[in-house]
N, CA, C and O atoms as CSV, one atom per row, in Angstrom:
chain,resi,resn,atom,element,x,y,z
A,1,MET,N,N,0.774,-0.855,0.460
A,1,MET,CA,C,-0.141,-0.318,-0.637
A,1,MET,C,C,1.210,1.288,0.012
A,1,MET,O,O,1.113,2.467,-0.330
A,2,LEU,N,N,1.568,1.086,0.327
A,2,LEU,CA,C,2.614,2.369,0.965
A,2,LEU,C,C,4.190,2.385,-0.114
A,2,LEU,O,O,5.129,3.161,-0.294
A,3,ASP,N,N,3.709,0.893,-0.685
A,3,ASP,CA,C,5.142,1.475,-2.277
A,3,ASP,C,C,4.729,2.261,-3.323
A,3,ASP,O,O,5.666,2.264,-4.123
A,4,GLY,N,N,3.792,2.956,-3.761
A,4,GLY,CA,C,3.205,3.113,-4.544
A,4,GLY,C,C,3.429,5.051,-3.743
A,4,GLY,O,O,4.037,5.963,-4.304
A,5,ILE,N,N,2.740,5.132,-2.408
A,5,ILE,CA,C,3.405,6.422,-1.663
A,5,ILE,C,C,4.710,6.829,-2.262
A,5,ILE,O,O,4.845,7.618,-3.198
A,6,LEU,N,N,5.074,6.588,-2.014
A,6,LEU,CA,C,7.120,5.869,-0.858
A,6,LEU,C,C,7.031,6.324,-2.570
A,6,LEU,O,O,6.620,7.482,-2.495
A,7,GLY,N,N,7.176,6.058,-3.798
A,7,GLY,CA,C,7.914,4.925,-4.920
A,7,GLY,C,C,8.310,3.618,-4.961
A,7,GLY,O,O,8.508,3.146,-6.081
A,8,LEU,N,N,8.473,2.914,-3.991
A,8,LEU,CA,C,9.301,1.993,-3.075
A,8,LEU,C,C,9.163,0.361,-3.859
A,8,LEU,O,O,9.780,-0.671,-3.598
A,9,GLY,N,N,7.576,0.761,-5.410
A,9,GLY,CA,C,7.838,-0.302,-5.375
A,9,GLY,C,C,8.117,-1.099,-6.337
A,9,GLY,O,O,7.608,-2.218,-6.396
A,10,ASN,N,N,9.445,-0.393,-7.745
A,10,ASN,CA,C,10.360,-1.008,-8.282
A,10,ASN,C,C,11.564,-1.015,-7.674
A,10,ASN,O,O,12.380,-1.360,-8.528
A,11,VAL,N,N,11.916,-0.883,-6.996
A,11,VAL,CA,C,13.032,-1.344,-6.600
A,11,VAL,C,C,13.092,-3.020,-5.710
A,11,VAL,O,O,12.515,-3.569,-4.771
A,12,PRO,N,N,13.987,-3.276,-6.536
A,12,PRO,CA,C,14.531,-5.411,-6.197
A,12,PRO,C,C,14.533,-4.478,-4.816
A,12,PRO,O,O,14.572,-3.358,-4.305
A,13,PRO,N,N,14.420,-6.596,-4.591
A,13,PRO,CA,C,14.572,-6.958,-2.760
A,13,PRO,C,C,16.354,-7.412,-3.211
A,13,PRO,O,O,16.839,-7.939,-4.212
A,14,VAL,N,N,17.060,-6.799,-1.662
A,14,VAL,CA,C,17.919,-6.840,-2.412
A,14,VAL,C,C,18.895,-8.799,-1.662
A,14,VAL,O,O,19.129,-9.409,-0.619
A,15,ASP,N,N,19.104,-8.907,-3.423
A,15,ASP,CA,C,19.863,-10.623,-3.391
A,15,ASP,C,C,20.702,-10.909,-1.793
A,15,ASP,O,O,20.890,-10.249,-0.771
A,16,ALA,N,N,21.179,-12.813,-2.480
A,16,ALA,CA,C,21.975,-12.830,-1.205
A,16,ALA,C,C,23.638,-12.683,-1.071
A,16,ALA,O,O,24.444,-12.805,-0.149
A,17,LEU,N,N,23.720,-12.318,-2.644
A,17,LEU,CA,C,25.544,-12.214,-2.359
A,17,LEU,C,C,25.096,-10.039,-1.715
A,17,LEU,O,O,25.731,-9.488,-0.816
A,18,GLN,N,N,23.877,-9.318,-2.551
A,18,GLN,CA,C,24.055,-7.889,-1.436
A,18,GLN,C,C,23.866,-8.289,0.102
A,18,GLN,O,O,24.004,-7.388,0.930
A,19,TYR,N,N,23.668,-9.121,0.382
A,19,TYR,CA,C,23.031,-8.717,1.969
A,19,TYR,C,C,24.177,-9.345,2.465
A,19,TYR,O,O,24.127,-9.485,3.688
A,20,SER,N,N,25.240,-9.793,1.911
A,20,SER,CA,C,26.475,-10.776,2.615
A,20,SER,C,C,27.837,-10.184,2.694
A,20,SER,O,O,28.820,-10.435,3.390
A,21,LYS,N,N,27.455,-8.887,1.291
A,21,LYS,CA,C,28.279,-7.246,1.424
A,21,LYS,C,C,27.909,-6.479,2.514
A,21,LYS,O,O,28.696,-5.795,3.167
A,22,ILE,N,N,26.470,-6.604,2.764
A,22,ILE,CA,C,26.539,-5.881,3.447
A,22,ILE,C,C,26.576,-6.432,5.614
A,22,ILE,O,O,26.393,-5.727,6.606
A,23,GLU,N,N,26.791,-7.443,5.524
A,23,GLU,CA,C,27.343,-7.902,6.273
A,23,GLU,C,C,28.219,-7.699,6.619
A,23,GLU,O,O,28.516,-7.101,7.654
A,24,LYS,N,N,29.139,-8.337,5.510
A,24,LYS,CA,C,30.551,-8.536,5.304
A,24,LYS,C,C,31.147,-6.489,6.349
A,24,LYS,O,O,31.861,-6.300,7.333
A,25,PHE,N,N,30.270,-5.336,5.307
A,25,PHE,CA,C,31.165,-4.089,6.231
A,25,PHE,C,C,29.837,-3.861,6.977
A,25,PHE,O,O,29.200,-2.853,6.675
A,26,GLU,N,N,29.444,-4.536,7.743
A,26,GLU,CA,C,28.980,-3.940,8.698
A,26,GLU,C,C,30.032,-4.683,9.709
A,26,GLU,O,O,30.475,-3.895,10.545
A,27,ARG,N,N,30.506,-5.942,9.819
A,27,ARG,CA,C,30.870,-6.510,10.329
A,27,ARG,C,C,32.268,-5.874,11.243
A,27,ARG,O,O,32.603,-5.752,12.421
A,28,LEU,N,N,32.804,-5.574,9.891
A,28,LEU,CA,C,34.443,-4.444,8.711
A,28,LEU,C,C,33.687,-3.238,9.669
A,28,LEU,O,O,34.262,-3.008,10.733
A,29,GLN,N,N,32.928,-2.756,9.491
A,29,GLN,CA,C,32.771,-1.168,10.832
A,29,GLN,C,C,32.596,-1.488,11.771
A,29,GLN,O,O,33.015,-0.492,12.361
A,30,GLY,N,N,32.165,-2.380,12.813
A,30,GLY,CA,C,32.450,-2.799,13.670
A,30,GLY,C,C,33.690,-3.191,14.181
A,30,GLY,O,O,33.640,-3.465,15.380
A,31,ARG,N,N,34.828,-3.310,13.636
A,31,ARG,CA,C,35.459,-3.559,13.717
A,31,ARG,C,C,36.331,-2.719,14.101
A,31,ARG,O,O,37.035,-2.652,15.108
A,32,GLU,N,N,36.158,-1.784,12.766
A,32,GLU,CA,C,36.799,-0.756,13.378
A,32,GLU,C,C,36.480,0.282,14.010
A,32,GLU,O,O,37.319,1.063,14.459
A,33,ASN,N,N,35.611,0.384,14.094
A,33,ASN,CA,C,35.276,1.321,15.845
A,33,ASN,C,C,35.631,0.483,16.774
A,33,ASN,O,O,36.559,1.021,17.378
A,34,ILE,N,N,35.360,-0.745,17.316
A,34,ILE,CA,C,36.490,-1.716,18.535
A,34,ILE,C,C,37.350,-1.120,18.368
A,34,ILE,O,O,37.819,-0.489,19.316
A,35,ARG,N,N,37.952,-1.053,17.066
A,35,ARG,CA,C,40.041,-0.854,17.324
A,35,ARG,C,C,39.872,0.490,17.540
A,35,ARG,O,O,40.867,0.814,18.188
A,36,GLN,N,N,39.190,1.453,17.374
A,36,GLN,CA,C,39.364,2.925,17.065
A,36,GLN,C,C,38.958,3.380,19.077
A,36,GLN,O,O,39.236,4.505,19.491
A,37,ALA,N,N,38.227,2.156,20.156
A,37,ALA,CA,C,37.743,2.693,20.951
A,37,ALA,C,C,39.264,1.741,21.957
A,37,ALA,O,O,39.821,2.146,22.978
A,38,ALA,N,N,39.486,0.726,21.347
A,38,ALA,CA,C,40.457,0.668,21.725
A,38,ALA,C,C,42.391,1.878,21.598
A,38,ALA,O,O,43.492,1.752,22.134
A,39,GLN,N,N,42.128,2.318,21.164
A,39,GLN,CA,C,43.058,3.198,20.712
A,39,GLN,C,C,43.175,3.849,21.353
A,39,GLN,O,O,44.318,4.285,21.494
A,40,GLU,N,N,42.075,4.389,22.208
A,40,GLU,CA,C,41.607,5.759,22.693
A,40,GLU,C,C,42.152,5.448,23.754
A,40,GLU,O,O,43.223,5.945,24.104
A,41,TYR,N,N,41.431,4.474,24.519
A,41,TYR,CA,C,41.455,4.010,25.104
A,41,TYR,C,C,43.116,3.926,25.977
A,41,TYR,O,O,43.428,3.931,27.168
A,42,GLU,N,N,44.014,3.840,24.508
A,42,GLU,CA,C,44.961,3.582,25.399
A,42,GLU,C,C,45.532,4.834,25.283
A,42,GLU,O,O,46.698,4.866,25.677
A,43,SER,N,N,44.995,6.086,24.784
A,43,SER,CA,C,45.519,7.550,24.376
A,43,SER,C,C,45.443,7.819,25.917
A,43,SER,O,O,46.244,8.555,26.494
A,44,TYR,N,N,44.277,7.074,26.616
A,44,TYR,CA,C,43.482,8.336,27.286
A,44,TYR,C,C,44.626,7.537,28.658
A,44,TYR,O,O,45.199,8.268,29.465
A,45,PHE,N,N,44.773,6.111,28.694
A,45,PHE,CA,C,45.802,5.913,30.126
A,45,PHE,C,C,46.928,6.734,29.379
A,45,PHE,O,O,47.230,7.737,30.025
A,46,LEU,N,N,47.732,6.571,28.035
A,46,LEU,CA,C,48.700,7.361,28.402
A,46,LEU,C,C,48.996,8.350,28.169
A,46,LEU,O,O,50.159,8.682,27.939
A,47,ALA,N,N,47.598,9.416,28.164
A,47,ALA,CA,C,47.593,10.943,28.948
A,47,ALA,C,C,47.705,10.407,31.013
A,47,ALA,O,O,48.369,11.032,31.840
A,48,TYR,N,N,46.958,9.308,31.273
A,48,TYR,CA,C,47.133,10.310,32.938
A,48,TYR,C,C,48.308,9.738,32.963
A,48,TYR,O,O,48.934,10.634,33.530
A,49,LEU,N,N,49.098,8.883,32.763
A,49,LEU,CA,C,50.327,8.271,33.636
A,49,LEU,C,C,50.932,9.768,33.000
A,49,LEU,O,O,51.393,10.361,33.975
A,50,MET,N,N,51.139,10.726,31.594
A,50,MET,CA,C,52.030,11.587,31.216
A,50,MET,C,C,51.586,12.858,32.540
A,50,MET,O,O,52.146,13.669,33.277
A,51,LYS,N,N,50.110,12.315,32.185
A,51,LYS,CA,C,49.895,13.324,34.156
A,51,LYS,C,C,50.420,12.983,35.280
A,51,LYS,O,O,51.059,13.817,35.922
A,52,MET,N,N,50.264,11.780,35.705
A,52,MET,CA,C,51.307,11.775,36.761
A,52,MET,C,C,52.796,12.044,36.893
A,52,MET,O,O,53.398,12.848,37.605
A,53,MET,N,N,53.348,10.887,35.753
A,53,MET,CA,C,54.409,11.390,36.179
A,53,MET,C,C,54.779,13.126,35.624
A,53,MET,O,O,55.885,13.546,35.964
A,54,ARG,N,N,53.926,14.024,34.850
A,54,ARG,CA,C,54.507,15.600,35.272
A,54,ARG,C,C,54.738,16.561,37.177
A,54,ARG,O,O,55.304,17.519,37.705
A,55,ASN,N,N,53.514,15.011,37.583
A,55,ASN,CA,C,53.460,15.143,38.655
A,55,ASN,C,C,54.329,15.715,39.792
A,55,ASN,O,O,54.176,16.655,40.573
A,56,THR,N,N,55.515,14.595,39.553
A,56,THR,CA,C,56.196,14.198,39.636
A,56,THR,C,C,57.312,15.040,39.375
A,56,THR,O,O,58.247,14.593,40.040
A,57,VAL,N,N,57.655,15.996,38.759
A,57,VAL,CA,C,58.017,17.183,39.114
A,57,VAL,C,C,58.256,18.205,39.018
A,57,VAL,O,O,58.154,18.604,37.858
A,58,PRO,N,N,58.804,19.509,40.296
A,58,PRO,CA,C,59.088,20.219,40.452
A,58,PRO,C,C,58.050,21.347,39.863
A,58,PRO,O,O,57.650,20.953,38.768
A,59,LYS,N,N,57.781,21.944,40.028
A,59,LYS,CA,C,56.323,22.790,39.585
A,59,LYS,C,C,58.013,24.274,39.225
A,59,LYS,O,O,59.069,24.609,39.762
A,60,GLY,N,N,57.015,24.692,37.769
A,60,GLY,CA,C,57.778,25.533,37.467
A,60,GLY,C,C,56.714,26.610,36.811
A,60,GLY,O,O,55.490,26.699,36.904
A,61,SER,N,N,58.083,27.690,35.836
A,61,SER,CA,C,56.518,28.763,36.130
A,61,SER,C,C,55.822,29.107,34.899
A,61,SER,O,O,55.461,30.237,34.570
A,62,LEU,N,N,55.604,27.568,33.978
A,62,LEU,CA,C,55.023,27.305,33.434
A,62,LEU,C,C,53.097,26.697,34.193
A,62,LEU,O,O,51.878,26.779,34.045
A,63,THR,N,N,54.074,26.195,34.898
A,63,THR,CA,C,52.945,24.810,36.039
A,63,THR,C,C,52.035,25.298,37.343
A,63,THR,O,O,51.143,24.840,38.057
A,64,SER,N,N,52.912,26.663,37.189
A,64,SER,CA,C,52.785,28.100,38.137
A,64,SER,C,C,51.381,28.167,38.871
A,64,SER,O,O,51.088,27.975,40.051
A,65,ASN,N,N,50.340,28.624,37.376
A,65,ASN,CA,C,49.581,28.614,37.105
A,65,ASN,C,C,48.498,27.635,36.620
A,65,ASN,O,O,48.663,26.859,35.679
A,66,PRO,N,N,47.129,27.768,37.510
A,66,PRO,CA,C,46.323,26.716,36.507
A,66,PRO,C,C,46.544,27.316,34.499
A,66,PRO,O,O,46.321,26.424,33.680
A,67,MET,N,N,46.794,28.190,34.146
A,67,MET,CA,C,46.997,28.116,32.477
A,67,MET,C,C,47.961,27.209,31.973
A,67,MET,O,O,47.826,26.585,30.921
A,68,GLY,N,N,48.956,27.141,32.748
A,68,GLY,CA,C,49.944,26.087,32.190
A,68,GLY,C,C,49.863,25.079,32.711
A,68,GLY,O,O,50.366,24.284,31.917
A,69,GLU,N,N,49.483,24.457,33.733
A,69,GLU,CA,C,48.798,23.706,33.691
A,69,GLU,C,C,46.957,22.436,32.609
A,69,GLU,O,O,46.656,21.276,32.330
A,70,THR,N,N,46.605,23.367,32.528
A,70,THR,CA,C,45.610,23.407,30.733
A,70,THR,C,C,46.256,23.104,29.892
A,70,THR,O,O,45.967,22.168,29.146
A,71,PHE,N,N,47.399,23.878,29.772
A,71,PHE,CA,C,48.099,24.154,29.337
A,71,PHE,C,C,49.260,22.415,28.859
A,71,PHE,O,O,49.854,21.813,27.964
A,72,TYR,N,N,49.047,22.420,29.662
A,72,TYR,CA,C,50.335,20.548,29.644
A,72,TYR,C,C,48.863,19.469,29.890
A,72,TYR,O,O,48.905,18.245,30.015
A,73,SER,N,N,47.908,20.141,29.905
A,73,SER,CA,C,46.618,19.168,29.870
A,73,SER,C,C,46.488,18.318,28.684
A,73,SER,O,O,46.643,17.112,28.493
A,74,PHE,N,N,46.088,19.520,27.788
A,74,PHE,CA,C,46.529,19.854,26.285
A,74,PHE,C,C,47.218,19.318,25.298
A,74,PHE,O,O,46.808,18.898,24.216
A,75,TYR,N,N,48.579,19.362,25.843
A,75,TYR,CA,C,49.883,18.701,25.604
A,75,TYR,C,C,49.756,17.521,25.709
A,75,TYR,O,O,49.526,16.713,24.808
A,76,ASP,N,N,49.907,17.318,26.913
A,76,ASP,CA,C,49.779,15.769,27.460
A,76,ASP,C,C,49.183,14.934,26.763
A,76,ASP,O,O,49.793,13.955,26.334
A,77,GLU,N,N,47.682,15.162,26.461
A,77,GLU,CA,C,46.599,14.427,25.600
A,77,GLU,C,C,46.626,14.121,24.452
A,77,GLU,O,O,45.938,13.241,23.933
A,78,GLU,N,N,48.229,15.509,23.387
A,78,GLU,CA,C,47.582,15.177,22.009
A,78,GLU,C,C,48.579,14.094,21.900
A,78,GLU,O,O,48.646,13.324,20.942
A,79,ILE,N,N,49.624,14.070,23.305
A,79,ILE,CA,C,51.155,13.926,22.487
A,79,ILE,C,C,50.448,12.588,22.836
A,79,ILE,O,O,51.265,11.927,22.195
A,80,ALA,N,N,49.385,11.399,23.451
A,80,ALA,CA,C,49.149,10.871,23.634
A,80,ALA,C,C,48.092,10.419,23.178
A,80,ALA,O,O,47.393,9.431,23.404
A,81,LYS,N,N,48.056,11.458,22.356
A,81,LYS,CA,C,46.927,10.413,20.916
A,81,LYS,C,C,47.546,10.608,20.087
A,81,LYS,O,O,46.922,11.663,20.204
A,82,ARG,N,N,48.128,10.700,19.360
A,82,ARG,CA,C,49.819,10.659,18.593
A,82,ARG,C,C,50.436,9.679,18.900
A,82,ARG,O,O,50.791,9.009,17.930
A,83,ALA,N,N,50.730,9.292,19.898
A,83,ALA,CA,C,52.036,7.640,20.676
A,83,ALA,C,C,50.822,6.513,20.239
A,83,ALA,O,O,51.062,5.519,19.554
A,84,ALA,N,N,49.294,6.915,20.845
A,84,ALA,CA,C,48.225,5.708,20.587
A,84,ALA,C,C,48.216,5.526,19.226
A,84,ALA,O,O,48.016,4.361,18.882
A,85,GLN,N,N,48.418,6.568,18.094
A,85,GLN,CA,C,48.358,5.778,16.730
A,85,GLN,C,C,48.912,6.050,15.842
A,85,GLN,O,O,48.644,6.336,14.675
A,86,ALA,N,N,50.432,5.878,16.908
A,86,ALA,CA,C,51.064,5.749,15.920
A,86,ALA,C,C,51.812,3.911,17.159
A,86,ALA,O,O,52.899,3.333,17.167
A,87,GLY,N,N,50.555,3.691,17.909
A,87,GLY,CA,C,51.133,2.221,17.968
A,87,GLY,C,C,51.173,1.615,19.587
A,87,GLY,O,O,50.953,0.486,20.027
A,88,GLY,N,N,51.596,3.023,20.317
A,88,GLY,CA,C,51.409,3.481,21.611
A,88,GLY,C,C,52.535,2.216,22.203
A,88,GLY,O,O,53.423,1.635,21.580
A,89,VAL,N,N,52.131,2.077,23.540
A,89,VAL,CA,C,53.372,0.876,24.224
A,89,VAL,C,C,52.323,-0.771,24.394
A,89,VAL,O,O,52.499,-1.682,25.203
A,90,GLY,N,N,51.101,-0.630,23.139
A,90,GLY,CA,C,50.489,-2.654,23.013
A,90,GLY,C,C,49.101,-2.867,23.614
A,90,GLY,O,O,48.348,-3.736,23.175
A,91,LEU,N,N,48.637,-1.714,25.061
A,91,LEU,CA,C,47.810,-1.521,25.186
A,91,LEU,C,C,46.462,-1.778,24.415
A,91,LEU,O,O,45.621,-2.643,24.661
A,92,ALA,N,N,46.457,-0.826,23.429
A,92,ALA,CA,C,45.381,-1.571,22.365
A,92,ALA,C,C,45.053,-2.931,21.704
A,92,ALA,O,O,43.930,-3.283,21.342
A,93,ASP,N,N,46.073,-3.568,21.611
A,93,ASP,CA,C,46.943,-4.265,20.901
A,93,ASP,C,C,46.223,-5.990,21.460
A,93,ASP,O,O,45.947,-7.016,20.838
A,94,PHE,N,N,46.120,-5.507,23.223
A,94,PHE,CA,C,45.656,-6.822,24.157
A,94,PHE,C,C,44.877,-6.276,24.039
A,94,PHE,O,O,43.982,-7.118,23.961
A,95,VAL,N,N,44.381,-5.225,23.936
A,95,VAL,CA,C,42.056,-4.994,24.809
A,95,VAL,C,C,41.771,-5.765,23.441
A,95,VAL,O,O,41.370,-6.916,23.610
A,96,LEU,N,N,41.940,-5.229,21.744
A,96,LEU,CA,C,41.937,-5.791,20.855
A,96,LEU,C,C,41.708,-7.516,20.611
A,96,LEU,O,O,40.792,-8.187,20.136
A,97,SER,N,N,42.784,-7.767,21.086
A,97,SER,CA,C,42.863,-9.116,21.713
A,97,SER,C,C,42.392,-9.928,22.155
A,97,SER,O,O,42.316,-11.004,21.562
A,98,SER,N,N,41.847,-9.721,23.471
A,98,SER,CA,C,41.510,-9.897,24.249
A,98,SER,C,C,39.857,-9.771,24.024
A,98,SER,O,O,39.109,-10.576,24.580
A,99,LEU,N,N,39.383,-8.790,23.238
A,99,LEU,CA,C,37.865,-8.399,22.388
A,99,LEU,C,C,37.502,-9.555,21.708
A,99,LEU,O,O,36.346,-9.976,21.756
A,100,ALA,N,N,38.726,-10.324,20.834
A,100,ALA,CA,C,38.152,-11.531,20.202
A,100,ALA,C,C,38.400,-12.460,20.282
A,100,ALA,O,O,37.933,-13.332,19.550
A,101,GLN,N,N,39.970,-12.857,22.006
A,101,GLN,CA,C,39.239,-14.279,21.903
A,101,GLN,C,C,38.012,-14.030,22.861
A,101,GLN,O,O,37.625,-15.165,23.141
A,102,GLU,N,N,37.319,-13.246,23.414
A,102,GLU,CA,C,35.754,-13.462,23.920
A,102,GLU,C,C,34.557,-13.291,22.943
A,102,GLU,O,O,33.435,-13.312,22.437
A,103,GLY,N,N,35.751,-13.121,23.145
A,103,GLY,CA,C,33.727,-12.729,20.956
A,103,GLY,C,C,34.306,-14.490,20.070
A,103,GLY,O,O,33.400,-15.277,19.797
A,104,ALA,N,N,35.468,-14.807,19.798
A,104,ALA,CA,C,34.763,-16.231,19.352
A,104,ALA,C,C,34.259,-17.049,20.464
A,104,ALA,O,O,33.510,-17.973,20.147
A,105,LYS,N,N,34.610,-16.832,22.081
A,105,LYS,CA,C,34.108,-17.860,23.105
A,105,LYS,C,C,32.294,-17.886,22.312
A,105,LYS,O,O,31.600,-18.805,21.878
A,106,ALA,N,N,32.108,-16.563,22.422
A,106,ALA,CA,C,31.140,-16.593,22.479
A,106,ALA,C,C,30.100,-16.621,20.942
A,106,ALA,O,O,28.917,-16.885,20.726
A,107,GLY,N,N,31.164,-16.237,20.164
A,107,GLY,CA,C,30.266,-16.438,18.978
A,107,GLY,C,C,29.683,-15.787,17.988
A,107,GLY,O,O,29.056,-16.198,17.012
A,108,HIS,N,N,30.154,-13.968,18.606
A,108,HIS,CA,C,30.296,-13.497,17.779
A,108,HIS,C,C,31.128,-12.764,16.779
A,108,HIS,O,O,31.116,-11.938,15.867
A,109,MET,N,N,31.828,-13.534,17.474
A,109,MET,CA,C,32.920,-13.012,16.587
A,109,MET,C,C,33.960,-14.431,15.067
A,109,MET,O,O,34.362,-15.512,15.497
A,110,GLU,N,N,34.160,-14.080,13.577
A,110,GLU,CA,C,34.616,-15.383,13.975
A,110,GLU,C,C,36.592,-15.904,14.455
A,110,GLU,O,O,37.189,-16.951,14.703
A,111,SER,N,N,36.930,-14.446,14.358
A,111,SER,CA,C,38.162,-15.731,14.952
A,111,SER,C,C,39.413,-14.436,15.565
A,111,SER,O,O,39.776,-13.439,14.941
A,112,GLU,N,N,39.700,-14.719,16.456
A,112,GLU,CA,C,40.885,-13.228,16.997
A,112,GLU,C,C,41.565,-12.669,15.674
A,112,GLU,O,O,41.755,-11.453,15.689
A,113,THR,N,N,42.015,-13.442,14.382
A,113,THR,CA,C,43.372,-12.958,13.475
A,113,THR,C,C,41.638,-12.367,12.224
A,113,THR,O,O,41.696,-12.497,11.001
A,114,ASP,N,N,40.895,-12.030,12.643
A,114,ASP,CA,C,39.417,-12.013,11.539
A,114,ASP,C,C,40.072,-10.387,12.450
A,114,ASP,O,O,40.825,-9.586,11.897
A,115,LEU,N,N,39.601,-10.252,13.746
A,115,LEU,CA,C,39.642,-8.391,14.357
A,115,LEU,C,C,41.357,-8.438,14.133
A,115,LEU,O,O,41.815,-7.546,14.846
A,116,GLU,N,N,41.831,-8.742,13.823
A,116,GLU,CA,C,43.467,-8.546,14.036
A,116,GLU,C,C,44.053,-7.608,12.237
A,116,GLU,O,O,44.690,-6.593,11.955
A,117,GLU,N,N,43.338,-8.746,11.443
A,117,GLU,CA,C,43.521,-8.443,10.212
A,117,GLU,C,C,42.844,-7.145,9.809
A,117,GLU,O,O,42.877,-6.878,8.608
A,118,SER,N,N,42.241,-6.308,10.620
A,118,SER,CA,C,40.732,-5.329,9.701
A,118,SER,C,C,41.779,-4.533,10.339
A,118,SER,O,O,41.375,-3.399,10.082
A,119,GLN,N,N,42.997,-4.368,11.088
A,119,GLN,CA,C,43.554,-3.214,11.675
A,119,GLN,C,C,44.385,-2.090,10.536
A,119,GLN,O,O,44.902,-1.055,10.958
């Protein structure tokens, strides 16, 4: 009834090949999102690590005021982000590997190598 109104009457149904391509694309897109989340997690960890390390250093003229602390906060976040994108310390890889193993056990992912190959 709505086909004529919406102009969908002549659209062919999705065949099995197209459906499998759509499913594969959605899986790869999901894996990319997982990889990105793992990388962001590593970035956050590295930024926090740098912040804690910076707290051990005596305060200088730049860090003695709130603006300097804000500057170093942004600086640490950017350095951590770039470090994580360049491979980091392996935390993102560990998270991906762990998720792939858990997903394979639960039957949600095909295997650990499939997830790692999508990187």
